[in-house]
VOTOR-289072 format. One record per residue (C-alpha): x, y, z. Coordinates in pm, 1 decimal, decimal comma, m for minus. Example, Ala and Ser with C-alpha at 12.3 -4.5 7.8 and 13.67 -1.06 7.14 Angstrom:
// residues 2
node x = 1230,0&y = m450,0&z = 780,0
node x = 1367,0&y = m106,0&z = 714,0
END
This chain:
// residues 194
node x = 3151,9&y = m2827,6&z = m164,4
node x = 2817,2&y = m2908,7&z = m234,8
node x = 2722,5&y = m3215,9&z = m420,2
node x = 2451,1&y = m3061,7&z = m585,4
node x = 2531,5&y = m2799,9&z = m883,2
node x = 2298,7&y = m2500,3&z = m928,8
node x = 2268,4&y = m2309,2&z = m1258,3
node x = 2257,7&y = m1923,4&z = m1206,4
node x = 1891,2&y = m1797,1&z = m1294,8
node x = 1836,1&y = m1677,6&z = m1672,4
node x = 1943,9&y = m1356,8&z = m1767,2
node x = 2252,1&y = m1349,1&z = m1517,8
node x = 2613,1&y = m1408,7&z = m1598,7
node x = 2937,9&y = m1403,7&z = m1429,0
node x = 3148,3&y = m1098,8&z = m1470,7
node x = 3438,5&y = m1183,8&z = m1256,2
node x = 3542,5&y = m1419,8&z = m995,5
node x = 3851,4&y = m1348,4&z = m755,4
node x = 3958,0&y = m1694,3&z = m639,9
node x = 4303,2&y = m1808,8&z = m553,8
node x = 4411,9&y = m2113,8&z = m387,9
node x = 4067,5&y = m2235,4&z = m245,0
node x = 3956,9&y = m1892,4&z = m149,6
node x = 3707,6&y = m1686,1&z = m310,7
node x = 3749,1&y = m1321,2&z = m260,4
node x = 3431,1&y = m1184,8&z = m467,0
node x = 3179,8&y = m1265,9&z = m693,8
node x = 3041,0&y = m1010,4&z = m957,6
node x = 2736,0&y = m1075,5&z = m1138,5
node x = 2589,8&y = m925,8&z = m1442,9
node x = 2191,9&y = m872,8&z = m1413,8
node x = 1959,2&y = m873,8&z = m1694,8
node x = 1916,6&y = m471,0&z = m1643,1
node x = 2267,1&y = m353,4&z = m1748,5
node x = 2161,2&y = m4,6&z = m1782,8
node x = 2047,0&y = 43,7&z = m1412,4
node x = 2211,8&y = 274,2&z = m1222,2
node x = 2294,7&y = 73,4&z = m888,7
node x = 2507,2&y = m192,7&z = m792,2
node x = 2401,3&y = m460,9&z = m500,5
node x = 2698,1&y = m496,8&z = m298,5
node x = 2651,6&y = m800,3&z = m67,3
node x = 2873,2&y = m886,3&z = 258,0
node x = 2796,9&y = m1246,6&z = 375,6
node x = 3027,5&y = m1430,6&z = 657,1
node x = 3179,5&y = m1670,1&z = 384,0
node x = 3155,6&y = m1818,2&z = 31,4
node x = 2982,3&y = m2139,5&z = m12,3
node x = 2999,6&y = m2347,7&z = m343,2
node x = 2918,8&y = m2042,6&z = m612,5
node x = 3186,4&y = m1982,7&z = m862,0
node x = 3228,5&y = m1915,5&z = m1240,0
node x = 3056,7&y = m2214,7&z = m1344,1
node x = 2759,4&y = m2299,4&z = m1066,8
node x = 2586,3&y = m2072,8&z = m844,3
node x = 2467,3&y = m2200,2&z = m515,0
node x = 2124,0&y = m2151,4&z = m317,8
node x = 2203,5&y = m1821,9&z = m124,2
node x = 2317,8&y = m1656,7&z = m443,2
node x = 2043,0&y = m1786,9&z = m615,6
node x = 1814,0&y = m1657,5&z = m373,8
node x = 1966,7&y = m1315,8&z = m392,0
node x = 1948,1&y = m1303,4&z = m775,4
node x = 1591,8&y = m1430,8&z = m788,6
node x = 1472,0&y = m1157,3&z = m524,3
node x = 1698,2&y = m852,5&z = m545,9
node x = 1872,9&y = m895,6&z = m874,3
node x = 1601,0&y = m918,7&z = m1090,6
node x = 1420,8&y = m641,3&z = m920,1
node x = 1528,4&y = m398,8&z = m1230,7
node x = 1715,7&y = m169,9&z = m989,6
node x = 2078,3&y = m316,0&z = m1004,4
node x = 2318,5&y = m366,2&z = m1302,1
node x = 2532,0&y = m579,4&z = m1102,6
node x = 2535,6&y = m799,5&z = m783,6
node x = 2878,4&y = m788,1&z = m594,1
node x = 2944,0&y = m1056,1&z = m344,4
node x = 3233,3&y = m1048,9&z = m79,3
node x = 3271,5&y = m1201,5&z = 279,9
node x = 3405,5&y = m1140,7&z = 608,8
node x = 3624,2&y = m1432,9&z = 507,3
node x = 3713,5&y = m1582,5&z = 158,2
node x = 3766,7&y = m1933,3&z = 316,3
node x = 3497,7&y = m2146,5&z = 90,8
node x = 3307,4&y = m2354,8&z = 345,5
node x = 2943,9&y = m2475,3&z = 306,0
node x = 2913,1&y = m2509,3&z = 684,5
node x = 3013,2&y = m2180,8&z = 856,8
node x = 3034,5&y = m2386,8&z = 1179,2
node x = 3367,8&y = m2516,4&z = 1049,4
node x = 3514,2&y = m2186,4&z = 1032,0
node x = 3618,1&y = m2183,6&z = 1397,8
node x = 3868,3&y = m2482,2&z = 1324,8
node x = 4023,4&y = m2232,3&z = 1036,6
node x = 4108,6&y = m1925,9&z = 1251,3
node x = 4497,1&y = m1923,2&z = 1149,2
node x = 4385,1&y = m1948,7&z = 795,1
node x = 4131,4&y = m1678,8&z = 829,1
node x = 4383,6&y = m1441,9&z = 990,2
node x = 4646,2&y = m1511,4&z = 700,8
node x = 4405,8&y = m1433,3&z = 422,8
node x = 4263,1&y = m1133,3&z = 603,1
node x = 4468,9&y = m834,5&z = 451,6
node x = 4406,2&y = m996,4&z = 75,6
node x = 4054,6&y = m1022,0&z = 151,8
node x = 4040,6&y = m645,8&z = 272,9
node x = 4226,9&y = m509,9&z = m21,3
node x = 3996,8&y = m703,6&z = m266,4
node x = 3676,0&y = m582,1&z = m84,5
node x = 3815,7&y = m229,4&z = m86,7
node x = 3880,3&y = m258,1&z = m480,7
node x = 3512,5&y = m388,3&z = m539,5
node x = 3390,2&y = m107,9&z = m337,4
node x = 3575,4&y = 146,9&z = m554,4
node x = 3447,2&y = m21,3&z = m900,3
node x = 3095,7&y = m26,5&z = m777,8
node x = 3028,0&y = 299,7&z = m811,2
node x = 2682,2&y = 409,9&z = m650,6
node x = 2549,3&y = 122,2&z = m460,1
node x = 2317,4&y = m46,6&z = m207,5
node x = 2514,5&y = m241,4&z = 55,6
node x = 2333,7&y = m557,2&z = 190,5
node x = 2474,5&y = m662,2&z = 511,5
node x = 2389,0&y = m1039,0&z = 523,7
node x = 2653,1&y = m1190,7&z = 724,8
node x = 2418,3&y = m1377,1&z = 978,2
node x = 2562,7&y = m1414,6&z = 1318,9
node x = 2897,1&y = m1264,2&z = 1372,4
node x = 3110,1&y = m1522,5&z = 1540,8
node x = 3345,1&y = m1388,2&z = 1816,9
node x = 3673,2&y = m1536,5&z = 1760,1
node x = 3606,0&y = m1641,8&z = 1412,2
node x = 3496,4&y = m1352,0&z = 1207,7
node x = 3423,2&y = m1074,5&z = 1423,5
node x = 3744,9&y = m896,8&z = 1408,3
node x = 3747,6&y = m910,1&z = 1005,9
node x = 3366,6&y = m824,2&z = 1031,0
node x = 3476,0&y = m485,8&z = 1201,0
node x = 3761,9&y = m400,1&z = 1012,8
node x = 3576,7&y = m438,7&z = 665,6
node x = 3279,2&y = m238,4&z = 790,6
node x = 3506,9&y = 41,1&z = 908,1
node x = 3687,9&y = 23,5&z = 601,5
node x = 3387,6&y = 39,6&z = 371,7
node x = 3219,7&y = 313,3&z = 595,1
node x = 3539,2&y = 539,9&z = 531,6
node x = 3557,6&y = 461,9&z = 161,1
node x = 3184,1&y = 549,5&z = 97,6
node x = 2960,8&y = 839,8&z = 134,0
node x = 2564,5&y = 855,4&z = 79,2
node x = 2541,7&y = 478,8&z = 5,7
node x = 2295,5&y = 327,0&z = 204,0
node x = 2343,1&y = m0,7&z = 444,1
node x = 2065,3&y = m244,0&z = 428,8
node x = 1954,1&y = m585,5&z = 587,2
node x = 1708,1&y = m832,9&z = 497,4
node x = 1620,3&y = m807,2&z = 864,1
node x = 1829,4&y = m796,1&z = 1188,9
node x = 1925,8&y = m1088,6&z = 1378,0
node x = 1880,3&y = m1116,4&z = 1755,4
node x = 2213,2&y = m978,0&z = 1806,6
node x = 2166,7&y = m704,0&z = 1558,9
node x = 2372,7&y = m814,9&z = 1291,7
node x = 2257,2&y = m856,6&z = 915,6
node x = 2023,3&y = m1169,4&z = 883,4
node x = 2140,9&y = m1413,7&z = 634,3
node x = 1898,2&y = m1425,3&z = 327,6
node x = 1870,3&y = m1798,8&z = 264,3
node x = 1623,9&y = m1894,7&z = 527,2
node x = 1417,4&y = m1551,1&z = 505,0
node x = 1091,0&y = m1510,6&z = 331,6
node x = 1131,0&y = m1410,0&z = m35,2
node x = 923,8&y = m1072,6&z = 51,0
node x = 1129,4&y = m982,2&z = 316,0
node x = 1468,8&y = m1007,8&z = 126,7
node x = 1296,1&y = m798,0&z = m163,1
node x = 1217,6&y = m541,9&z = 95,5
node x = 1530,5&y = m428,9&z = 240,3
node x = 1561,7&y = m238,0&z = 563,8
node x = 1769,3&y = 69,8&z = 593,0
node x = 2017,6&y = 26,6&z = 894,8
node x = 2282,1&y = 221,7&z = 1051,1
node x = 2604,3&y = 150,0&z = 1274,0
node x = 2486,2&y = 126,1&z = 1631,6
node x = 2805,9&y = 71,0&z = 1791,8
node x = 3186,5&y = 10,5&z = 1738,2
node x = 3117,0&y = m355,3&z = 1704,1
node x = 2890,7&y = m274,5&z = 1386,1
node x = 2583,7&y = m404,1&z = 1560,3
node x = 2326,6&y = m243,2&z = 1353,1
node x = 1973,8&y = m50,5&z = 1413,7
node x = 1706,4&y = m12,6&z = 1203,3
node x = 1578,7&y = 347,5&z = 1067,2
node x = 1221,7&y = 444,5&z = 1156,7
END
């Protein structure tokens, strides 16, 4: 966990945190615009330190840039794995735990997709790591694809390997101007629309 605490930006509040045994399955936040029609649904690699009390730099960046846009009534954050880890490189040593939690994670994501209604889906995983989160990423994306119709897939940009870039180290203007993408192959590499 990070030593420094981060407050959620003014106007945002925690709606729900699904957390159990040191894993965070989802984080649902209310925005300052509860009458907006859309939900922003965000898939990242793994949760960092944001919870019901404190935020973290990535969540705050998403809230400041996208959540404050007036387009979204809620921001729902889920992950390819629910294991809380501030350094995703440490996940490779936790593969058994990732596999053990995969079914509960997939079930939680499915529930959140159903509750979200109409949404923009932001794929912001960063690099998908073979043998760490590649299987859970593909399974979640397949599941989400089957559950939704007409909801747009977006990225802040693409990584060199054609996955959704992580927003933390991306310019605020690039985060605000999401790019529409679609599935490029069975491994859920993504491609930009013209």
